[in-house]
Every structure is written in C-alpha cells, then in structure tokens.
C-alpha positions as CSV (number, residue, x, y, z in Angstrom):
1,M,-6.3,-9.2,26.4
2,L,-3.4,-11.7,26.3
3,I,-5.7,-14.5,25.3
4,V,-7.3,-12.5,22.6
5,A,-3.9,-11.7,21.0
6,V,-2.7,-15.3,21.4
7,A,-6.1,-16.4,19.9
8,F,-5.6,-14.3,16.9
9,V,-2.1,-15.5,16.2
10,V,-3.3,-19.1,16.4
11,F,-6.2,-18.4,14.1
12,V,-4.1,-16.9,11.6
13,L,-1.5,-19.6,11.7
14,M,-4.1,-22.3,11.2
15,G,-4.9,-20.6,7.8
16,M,-8.4,-18.9,9.1
17,P,-9.2,-15.9,7.0
18,V,-7.9,-12.9,8.6
19,A,-11.2,-11.1,8.9
20,F,-12.7,-14.0,10.9
21,A,-9.7,-14.3,12.9
22,I,-9.9,-10.9,13.9
23,G,-13.6,-10.8,14.7
24,I,-13.6,-14.3,16.6
25,S,-10.5,-13.3,18.6
26,G,-12.0,-9.9,19.3
27,T,-15.5,-11.5,20.5
28,L,-13.4,-13.8,23.0
29,F,-12.7,-10.4,24.9
30,F,-16.3,-9.9,25.6
31,L,-16.6,-13.7,26.9
32,Q,-14.0,-12.7,29.4
33,H,-16.0,-9.8,30.6
34,P,-19.6,-11.0,31.1
35,E,-20.4,-7.7,32.7
36,L,-20.2,-6.1,29.3
37,P,-23.5,-6.4,27.1
38,F,-22.9,-8.9,24.2
39,T,-24.8,-6.5,22.0
40,I,-21.6,-4.5,21.8
41,P,-19.9,-6.6,19.1
42,V,-22.9,-6.3,16.8
43,Q,-23.2,-2.4,17.5
44,L,-19.5,-1.9,16.7
45,T,-19.8,-3.7,13.4
46,V,-22.8,-1.8,12.3
47,S,-21.2,1.5,13.4
48,Q,-18.2,1.1,11.3
49,T,-20.5,0.8,8.2
50,Q,-21.9,4.2,9.1
51,N,-18.4,5.9,9.0
52,F,-18.7,8.3,6.4
53,A,-15.0,9.0,5.9
54,L,-14.6,5.2,5.1
55,L,-16.8,5.9,1.9
56,A,-13.9,6.9,0.0
57,I,-12.5,3.3,-0.1
58,P,-15.2,1.5,-2.0
59,L,-15.2,4.5,-4.5
60,F,-11.4,4.5,-5.1
61,I,-11.5,0.7,-5.5
62,L,-14.4,1.3,-8.3
63,A,-12.2,4.1,-9.8
64,G,-9.2,2.0,-9.9
65,N,-11.1,-0.9,-11.6
66,F,-12.6,1.4,-14.2
67,M,-9.1,2.9,-14.9
68,N,-7.6,-0.6,-15.4
69,K,-10.5,-1.4,-17.8
70,S,-9.9,1.5,-19.9
71,G,-6.4,0.4,-21.3
72,I,-4.5,2.8,-19.1
73,T,-2.2,0.1,-18.1
74,E,-0.9,-0.8,-21.5
75,Q,-0.3,3.1,-21.9
76,L,1.7,3.1,-18.7
77,L,3.8,0.2,-19.5
78,N,4.8,1.7,-22.7
79,L,5.6,4.9,-20.7
80,A,7.6,2.9,-18.2
81,S,9.6,1.1,-21.0
82,V,10.4,4.4,-22.4
83,M,11.7,5.8,-19.1
84,T,13.7,3.0,-17.9
85,G,14.3,0.4,-20.7
86,R,18.0,1.5,-21.2
87,L,18.9,0.7,-17.6
88,K,20.6,-2.4,-16.3
89,G,17.9,-5.0,-15.5
90,G,15.7,-4.5,-18.4
91,L,12.1,-5.7,-17.7
92,A,12.8,-5.5,-13.9
93,Q,13.5,-1.8,-14.1
94,V,10.5,-1.2,-16.3
95,S,8.4,-3.1,-13.5
96,I,9.7,-0.7,-10.9
97,A,8.7,2.4,-13.0
98,L,5.2,0.7,-13.8
99,S,4.6,0.4,-10.0
100,A,5.2,4.1,-9.6
101,L,3.1,5.2,-12.4
102,M,0.5,2.7,-11.2
103,G,0.3,4.0,-7.6
104,G,-2.2,6.6,-8.6
105,V,-4.6,4.1,-10.4
106,S,-4.8,0.8,-8.5
107,G,-4.0,1.8,-4.8
108,S,-3.5,-1.8,-3.9
109,A,-0.1,-3.3,-3.7
110,I,-1.5,-6.7,-3.8
111,A,-3.6,-6.0,-7.2
112,D,-0.3,-4.2,-8.5
113,A,1.8,-7.1,-7.9
114,A,-0.6,-9.7,-9.3
115,M,-1.4,-7.7,-12.6
116,Q,2.6,-7.1,-13.0
117,A,3.3,-10.8,-12.7
118,R,0.8,-11.7,-15.3
119,M,2.1,-9.0,-17.6
120,L,5.8,-9.1,-17.1
121,G,6.6,-12.3,-15.3
122,D,7.0,-14.6,-18.5
123,G,9.0,-12.0,-20.3
124,M,11.3,-11.7,-17.4
125,L,11.9,-15.4,-17.2
126,R,12.5,-15.5,-21.0
127,R,15.2,-13.0,-20.7
128,G,17.1,-15.3,-18.4
129,M,16.2,-13.8,-15.1
130,S,16.0,-16.2,-12.3
131,R,12.4,-16.9,-10.8
132,G,13.3,-15.7,-7.4
133,F,14.5,-12.5,-8.7
134,A,11.7,-11.8,-11.1
135,A,9.4,-12.8,-8.2
136,G,11.1,-10.6,-5.7
137,V,11.0,-7.7,-8.1
138,L,7.4,-7.9,-9.1
139,S,6.5,-8.2,-5.4
140,F,8.5,-5.7,-3.3
141,G,8.2,-3.1,-6.4
142,S,4.5,-2.8,-5.7
143,V,5.5,-1.1,-2.2
144,L,5.2,2.1,-4.1
145,T,1.5,1.7,-5.0
146,P,0.0,2.4,-1.6
147,I,2.0,5.6,-0.9
148,I,1.1,7.5,-4.2
149,P,-2.4,9.0,-3.9
150,P,-5.1,7.7,-3.7
151,G,-3.4,4.8,-1.6
152,I,-6.1,2.9,0.4
153,G,-3.6,2.5,3.5
154,M,-3.6,6.5,3.5
155,I,-7.4,6.5,3.9
156,L,-7.3,3.8,6.6
157,Y,-4.6,5.5,8.7
158,G,-5.9,8.9,8.2
159,T,-9.7,7.9,9.3
160,I,-8.5,5.9,12.1
161,G,-5.9,8.5,13.5
162,Q,-7.8,11.4,12.5
163,V,-5.1,12.7,10.2
164,S,-5.4,15.0,7.3
165,I,-5.8,12.7,4.4
166,G,-4.9,15.5,2.0
167,R,-1.7,15.9,3.7
168,L,-0.9,12.3,3.5
169,F,-1.7,12.3,-0.1
170,A,0.8,14.8,-0.7
171,A,3.5,13.5,1.5
172,G,3.6,10.2,-0.4
173,F,5.5,11.5,-3.6
174,V,9.1,12.2,-2.5
175,P,9.1,8.8,-0.4
176,A,7.8,7.0,-3.3
177,F,10.6,8.5,-5.7
178,L,13.3,7.5,-3.0
179,L,11.9,3.9,-2.7
180,W,12.0,3.9,-6.7
181,L,15.8,4.9,-6.5
182,G,16.5,2.5,-3.9
183,L,14.8,-0.7,-5.7
184,A,16.2,0.6,-8.9
185,A,19.8,0.6,-7.3
186,A,19.3,-2.9,-6.0
187,I,18.2,-4.2,-9.4
188,S,21.1,-2.5,-11.1
189,V,23.6,-4.1,-8.8
190,T,22.2,-7.5,-9.4
191,A,21.9,-7.1,-12.9
192,R,25.6,-6.1,-13.4
193,I,26.7,-9.2,-11.5
194,R,24.6,-11.5,-13.4
195,G,24.7,-9.9,-16.8
196,Y,20.9,-9.1,-17.2
197,Q,20.7,-6.6,-20.2
198,P,18.6,-3.7,-20.7
199,E,15.3,-3.9,-22.6
200,R,16.2,-1.2,-25.1
201,K,19.5,-0.9,-27.1
202,A,19.0,2.6,-28.2
203,R,17.7,5.8,-26.7
204,P,14.1,6.6,-27.2
205,T,13.5,9.1,-29.8
206,V,11.8,12.5,-29.0
207,R,8.6,11.1,-31.0
208,E,8.5,8.0,-28.9
209,V,8.8,9.9,-25.7
210,G,6.1,12.3,-26.8
211,H,3.8,9.4,-27.8
212,A,4.3,7.5,-24.6
213,L,3.8,10.7,-22.4
214,H,0.7,11.4,-24.4
215,G,-0.8,8.1,-23.6
216,G,0.0,8.1,-20.0
217,V,-0.6,11.7,-19.2
218,W,-4.1,11.4,-18.0
219,A,-3.2,8.5,-15.6
220,L,-0.4,10.9,-14.3
221,L,-2.7,13.6,-13.8
222,F,-4.9,11.7,-11.9
223,P,-3.3,12.0,-8.3
224,V,-2.4,15.6,-9.0
225,F,-6.0,16.5,-9.9
226,L,-7.1,14.8,-6.6
227,L,-4.7,16.9,-4.6
228,L,-5.3,20.3,-6.2
229,G,-9.1,19.6,-5.6
230,L,-8.4,19.0,-2.0
231,R,-6.2,21.9,-1.7
232,M,-8.5,24.2,-3.3
233,G,-11.5,23.1,-1.2
234,V,-13.5,21.8,-4.3
235,F,-14.4,18.6,-2.5
236,T,-13.6,16.8,0.8
237,P,-11.8,13.5,1.2
238,S,-15.0,11.7,1.4
239,E,-16.3,13.2,-1.8
240,I,-13.2,12.9,-3.5
241,G,-14.0,9.0,-4.1
242,A,-17.0,10.0,-6.1
243,V,-14.9,12.5,-8.2
244,A,-12.4,9.8,-8.9
245,V,-15.0,7.5,-10.2
246,V,-16.3,10.2,-12.5
247,Y,-12.7,11.0,-13.7
248,A,-12.1,7.3,-14.6
249,V,-15.4,6.8,-16.5
250,V,-14.9,10.0,-18.5
251,I,-11.4,8.8,-19.2
252,G,-12.3,5.4,-20.1
253,L,-15.4,6.6,-22.4
254,L,-14.1,9.8,-24.0
255,I,-10.3,9.6,-23.9
256,Y,-9.1,5.9,-24.4
257,R,-12.4,4.8,-25.6
258,K,-12.0,1.1,-24.3
259,L,-14.6,1.2,-21.4
260,T,-17.4,-0.7,-23.2
261,R,-20.6,-2.1,-21.6
262,T,-18.6,-5.7,-21.2
263,T,-15.7,-3.9,-19.3
264,F,-18.0,-1.6,-17.4
265,V,-19.8,-4.7,-16.0
266,E,-16.5,-6.5,-15.2
267,A,-15.2,-3.5,-13.3
268,L,-18.3,-3.3,-11.1
269,E,-18.1,-7.3,-10.5
270,G,-14.4,-7.0,-9.7
271,S,-15.2,-4.0,-7.4
272,L,-18.0,-5.7,-5.5
273,S,-15.4,-8.5,-4.7
274,D,-12.8,-6.3,-3.5
275,V,-14.9,-3.9,-1.5
276,G,-16.5,-6.9,0.4
277,A,-13.2,-8.2,1.4
278,V,-11.8,-5.0,2.5
279,M,-15.0,-3.7,4.2
280,F,-15.6,-6.8,6.1
281,L,-12.1,-6.8,7.5
282,I,-12.8,-3.2,8.7
283,V,-15.8,-3.8,10.3
284,L,-14.8,-6.7,12.1
285,S,-11.6,-5.1,13.4
286,A,-13.8,-2.6,15.3
287,I,-14.4,-5.6,17.7
288,F,-10.8,-6.2,18.3
289,S,-10.1,-2.4,18.7
290,Y,-12.7,-2.0,21.4
291,G,-10.7,-4.4,23.8
292,I,-7.6,-2.7,23.0
293,V,-8.9,0.8,23.9
294,L,-10.7,-0.5,27.1
295,E,-7.5,-2.5,28.3
296,Q,-5.5,0.5,27.6
297,V,-2.9,-1.2,25.5
298,P,-1.8,1.9,24.0
299,E,-0.5,3.1,27.4
300,L,1.0,-0.2,28.2
301,V,3.0,-0.2,25.0
302,A,3.9,3.3,25.2
303,N,5.3,2.9,28.8
304,A,7.2,-0.2,27.6
305,I,8.9,1.6,24.6
306,L,9.7,4.6,26.8
307,G,11.2,2.3,29.3
308,I,14.0,1.7,26.5
309,T,14.1,5.1,24.9
310,D,12.3,8.4,24.9
311,D,14.2,9.8,21.9
312,L,11.7,10.2,19.1
313,H,14.2,8.7,16.4
314,G,14.7,5.8,18.7
315,V,11.0,5.0,19.1
316,L,10.3,5.5,15.4
317,I,13.1,2.8,14.7
318,L,11.5,0.6,17.4
319,I,8.3,0.7,15.9
320,L,9.6,0.1,12.5
321,L,11.4,-2.9,13.6
322,F,8.1,-4.1,15.4
323,V,6.0,-3.6,12.2
324,L,8.4,-5.2,10.0
325,A,8.5,-8.4,12.3
326,A,4.6,-8.4,12.8
327,G,4.3,-8.2,9.0
328,F,5.7,-11.8,8.9
329,V,2.6,-13.3,10.5
330,V,-0.2,-10.4,9.9
331,D,-1.3,-8.6,6.7
332,G,-0.5,-5.2,6.1
333,T,-3.8,-3.7,6.1
334,V,-4.6,-5.5,9.3
335,L,-1.4,-4.0,10.8
336,L,-2.6,-0.6,9.8
337,I,-5.9,-1.2,11.5
338,M,-4.7,-2.7,14.7
339,L,-1.7,-0.8,15.4
340,T,-2.5,2.8,14.4
341,P,-4.5,3.6,17.8
342,I,-1.6,2.0,19.7
343,F,1.5,3.7,18.1
344,L,0.1,7.0,16.8
345,P,-0.7,8.3,20.4
346,L,2.9,7.6,21.3
347,V,4.5,9.3,18.5
348,R,2.4,12.2,19.0
349,S,3.3,12.5,22.8
350,L,6.8,12.8,21.8
351,G,6.2,15.7,19.4
352,G,6.2,13.5,16.1
353,D,4.4,14.5,13.1
354,P,1.3,12.2,12.5
355,V,1.9,12.6,8.7
356,H,5.7,11.8,9.0
357,F,4.8,8.8,11.1
358,G,2.0,7.7,9.0
359,I,4.2,7.5,5.7
360,I,6.9,5.3,7.4
361,F,4.2,3.3,9.1
362,I,2.3,2.4,5.7
363,I,5.5,1.6,4.2
364,A,6.7,-0.8,7.0
365,A,3.0,-2.3,7.1
366,T,3.0,-2.8,3.5
367,V,6.2,-4.8,3.4
368,G,4.2,-7.3,5.3
369,N,2.4,-8.3,2.0
370,F,5.9,-9.4,0.6
371,T,7.2,-11.7,3.3
372,P,6.6,-15.1,4.4
373,P,4.7,-16.8,5.6
374,V,1.4,-14.9,5.2
375,G,2.4,-12.3,2.5
376,A,-0.5,-12.1,0.1
377,A,1.4,-10.4,-2.7
378,M,4.1,-12.8,-2.3
379,Y,1.8,-15.8,-2.8
380,A,0.1,-13.9,-5.8
381,V,3.4,-13.4,-7.6
382,C,4.9,-16.9,-6.9
383,S,1.8,-18.8,-7.9
384,I,1.7,-17.0,-11.2
385,I,5.4,-17.5,-12.2
386,K,5.6,-20.7,-10.3
387,C,8.4,-19.6,-7.9
388,P,9.2,-21.6,-4.8
389,I,8.9,-19.4,-1.6
390,G,12.4,-20.4,-0.4
391,E,14.0,-19.3,-3.7
392,Y,11.8,-16.0,-3.5
393,T,12.9,-15.3,0.1
394,R,16.5,-15.6,-0.7
395,E,16.4,-13.5,-3.8
396,S,14.3,-10.8,-2.1
397,V,17.0,-9.8,0.4
398,P,18.3,-7.0,-1.4
399,F,14.9,-5.3,-1.9
400,F,14.0,-5.7,1.6
401,L,17.4,-4.1,2.7
402,A,16.7,-1.2,0.0
403,I,13.5,-0.4,1.5
404,A,14.8,-0.7,5.1
405,V,17.6,1.9,4.1
406,V,15.1,4.4,2.6
407,S,12.8,4.0,5.6
408,L,15.8,5.0,7.8
409,I,16.4,8.0,5.6
410,L,12.6,8.9,5.9
411,I,12.9,8.7,9.8
412,F,15.9,11.0,10.3
413,I,15.1,13.4,7.4
414,P,11.4,14.2,8.2
415,A,11.6,17.2,5.5
416,A,11.8,14.2,2.8
417,V,8.2,13.4,3.7
418,L,6.7,16.9,4.9
419,F,8.4,19.1,2.2
420,V,5.3,18.6,-0.4
421,P,2.4,18.8,2.2
422,N,3.8,21.9,3.9
423,L,4.2,23.3,0.4
424,L,0.8,22.7,-0.6
425,F,-1.0,23.0,2.6
426,G,1.1,25.1,4.8
427,A,3.0,23.8,8.0
428,W,1.0,22.6,10.9
C-alpha cells in the first residue's frame, strides 16, 4: 500500500487530475497482487454508480444550479449587505454573510468562492482592500458553505460512514454560525488596523430590512424545509434531492420568475459538467478504497494514533492536524472519500459521536480547498482577482487561525454540534 500512496502523491504533484491519480494509483495495488482478479477494479467502479444513497449528490447539484439561475444570489447579496453593511470591513463582512446565506443553495465551497470573487472582488479592491486580503476573505469565507444543509460533503461522509445524513444536516447550523463569528472577528481586527470602512454609513430602515428578508426568505427556508421533511419522515435522504430540484424550479418559475428557457438549459449544462466531475472522482475512489480495507490500513492508523494517546480529545486534535496538513496537497473532497473509512472507526471505538466528528472532519477537509499548493478555491479566486499566491498565503493566516480556533472549540464542546440534531431527532 505504500507504493500506492507514494504514486498518488507523485501523480498529484505532477499536476495529474485528482480523479485519474486516485484511479491509476489504486490500480497499482492490483498489479502488486496478481492473485486478485483484475476484473475487480471494473466491478468496483460500476458498483459505485449503483449506490442509491449517492443519487442525492447530482440532484442537489442540479437544485443549486436552478436556484442560482433563479436570481436568488442577488436577493441574498442584498440581504447580506443589510445585515452586515455597517460592520468594520464593509464588503468583506458582506462576503462572509453571503457565504452563510448561500450555504443552503450551492453546497460547494469552490463554486461559492468563485461566484463571490466575480461578484464582490472588484468592489473590494476599489474600496482600497489589498488583493491578498480580498482573496483570503472570498476563499476562506466559503468554508461555511459545505456545513450548511444540503452540503455535498455531508452526503459523502454520511454515505461512506453510514451516518445519519439528517442529523449531519441539523448539526451544521451552530458550527456555521461560530465560524461566521470567528471569520467576522478576524476581518474586523484587520479592518480596524488598516482603516477599511463599513459599506453602509447609516442603519438600514425597517422597510429595507423587510424588503431584504422578503427577497431572501425562500432561500433561507430551503434548508429548514429539507430538515423538517426528513424529521417528519416525508422523504428519505435519497429522495430529498429530487424534492430540492422541484422546490428550486418552483421558486425560479413562480416566485422570482427568472428561470427562463435559456437559464433552465444553462443550469442543466452546468450541472452535467459538475456532476460528471464529482461522480467520476467518487467511482474511481472505490478502487483506491479497496486496497485500504484489504491491507487493514484503518487498524494500522488506529494503533499508531493510540500509541500516542487514547484520549478522545487528543485523538480528535491529532486527526484535525493530519487532515489540515493533508489538505496542503490533497483536495477536500478526496480527503473525505479516502479518510472517512480510516478515522471514523477509530473515533467510534473511543466512544466519539460520528456526527460530532463528521462536522469537525468536514470543516478540516474543506480548508484544503483554500491552502496552497493545490487548493481549488484558492486558485479560482486568485485567478479571478489576479492575486499572487504568495500574497494570498500571507494575508490568509488570520482566517486560517480563526477556523482552527473554532474547530478546537467544537472538539471540546460537542454540545455545540449536537444540540440541534438532538433537539430535532432525539439523542442517540
């Protein structure tokens, strides 16, 4: 298995697309074991396409694209401006608020970061913010997106680890709020030092607040509607994706009335590309995962960590540090797929809650999208606003530290994660 792992790292550093790096390096395992039928890799990839639980992923991607084409982004931007426009940092604070509001719509940190860079990047630069600061805010702010339902990372983790997706959806709200506070505090401190001014000079009027809430209420109700449907047993986690698509189309056609024939086709075309990339990665990961299980890698990793400490908090911190370090060279989605079968059994053996661990794990894995040298969200934002990677890295340190502090709080205060799911679904 060592050769497989080394080959994967080498392929990624060479610039090979991650899906191919996973598939090819995983196939090397079977070349090392000629006693295994070489038909197994083909069977593994095909069987992944028959996983009914994963059907929610393409459907949520389609629903998100329909929502974005319905004009919901502009409505949420207006609401975010009303909510945070008077805070120090101006558009930077608006960007963080927009990420929180967009979490239930896009479900993808990379898509959210790229969208916000196009919408707010030039405006932040015109207001005197440095390129590195603007890029850091736009990139790291999108960490909120995957942990607000219906985040795709939750579906992947829940499916692979056999964890309740409904409880994962419910568990994301409080951590997202804490991350919002942490990032907003980092922005506020930097803004005071550099003199970045608020976006709004006066408090919004009651009429402005009411208009902004009216425009964004349907997007805000989206994750709530999904959670209530799951809690009341109206639909299953697999069926919920189809309900989300219907909801998005109805909102686009009847409420905002901006989902036309043209935008409908554009949403389908964008979804086809997004689904193809994500699902191709998932099916090829089955080849890699087979070797991990057969070589008993989870047991080896568990024994190595337990040789350092058997305290649950200590183990969670070690896992957090490992995932953050791995994120420097591996994409966040890949980390979720590859490491869930390794770390989740260890956490369970120590009495840890899989939902609590899942939220911490998803946050840490998502950070890999924002860190060099392979962060996809980082490259998307930096290319759009033309920011050098070195400047981005230096100016992003406060945001990285803010996320790390919040993650430590979540590790030592599990109730912050489990309060909402226990309230809605009952304690395990």
